[in-house]
C-alpha positions in Angstrom: -8.0 3.6 17.3 -4.5 3.1 16.2 -3.1 0.6 13.7 -1.5 -2.3 15.6 1.9 -2.0 13.9 4.3 0.9 13.4 6.0 1.9 10.2 9.2 0.0 9.4 11.5 -1.0 6.5 8.7 -3.3 5.2 5.6 -1.4 6.3 4.3 2.0 5.2 1.1 3.7 6.4 -0.7 6.0 3.9 -3.9 8.0 4.2 -4.7 7.9 0.5 -3.4 6.7 -2.8 -1.5 9.8 -4.0 1.5 9.2 -6.2 4.0 9.2 -3.3 3.4 5.5 -2.7 5.0 4.6 -6.0 8.6 5.1 -4.7 7.9 2.7 -1.9 6.5 0.1 -4.4 9.6 0.4 -6.5 11.8 0.1 -3.4 10.0 -3.0 -2.2 10.2 -4.6 -5.7 14.0 -3.9 -5.8 15.1 -4.7 -2.3 12.6 -6.6 -0.1 9.0 -7.6 0.2 6.8 -5.0 1.9 3.3 -3.7 2.4 1.6 -0.4 2.2 -1.6 0.1 4.2 -4.0 2.7 2.9 -6.5 4.4 5.2 -4.0 5.0 8.1 -2.3 8.2 9.0 1.5 8.4 9.7 0.8 8.5 13.4 -1.1 5.2 13.2 -4.7 6.7 13.5 -7.1 4.6 11.4 -9.3 6.7 9.2 -10.4 4.1 6.7 -11.1 4.5 3.0 -14.4 5.6 1.5 -14.4 3.8 -1.9 -12.4 0.5 -1.9 -13.1 -0.3 -5.6 -12.0 3.1 -6.8 -8.8 3.1 -4.7 -8.0 -0.5 -5.9 -8.3 0.6 -9.5 -6.3 3.8 -9.0 -3.4 1.9 -7.3 -3.3 -0.8 -9.9 -3.4 1.7 -12.8 -0.7 3.9 -11.2 1.6 0.9 -10.7 1.0 -0.4 -14.2 1.5 3.0 -15.9 4.5 4.1 -13.9 6.8 1.2 -13.0 8.7 -1.0 -15.5 9.1 -3.9 -15.2 5.7 -4.3 -13.5 6.2 -5.5 -9.9 4.3 -8.5 -8.5 1.7 -7.3 -6.0 -1.7 -8.2 -4.5 -4.2 -6.1 -2.6 -6.3 -7.3 0.3 -9.1 -5.7 2.3 -8.7 -5.4 6.1 -11.3 -4.1 8.5 -10.6 -2.7 11.9 -13.3 -1.2 14.1 -15.7 -1.0 11.2 -13.2 1.0 9.0 -12.0 -0.5 5.8 -8.3 -0.5 4.9 -6.6 -1.6 1.7 -3.3 -3.5 2.1 -0.9 -3.6 -0.9 1.6 -6.4 -0.7 4.6 -5.9 -3.0 7.0 -8.7 -3.7 10.7 -8.5 -4.5 11.3 -9.0 -8.2 13.5 -11.7 -9.7 15.5 -9.0 -11.7 15.5 -5.9 -9.5 
């Protein structure tokens, strides 16, 4: 199954939580709200994530340790065809 939306200026699809997503978090915090969906390949294929709690903690720690000032964000769980995805919503800062 494919993710219902394609990548755009405010949507990025990521297989996992490697450090590459931090540039996107910073860009969204500086320019425009956006979201990053973890558990989806670049081509839109849904692969899901294996350990939601671990990935949540990794993402939060990487953001807190790497980006100053800390951007506003929330994470939500999404499930498609029984596969769990993690959606990171990043909000534009007041002082980008």
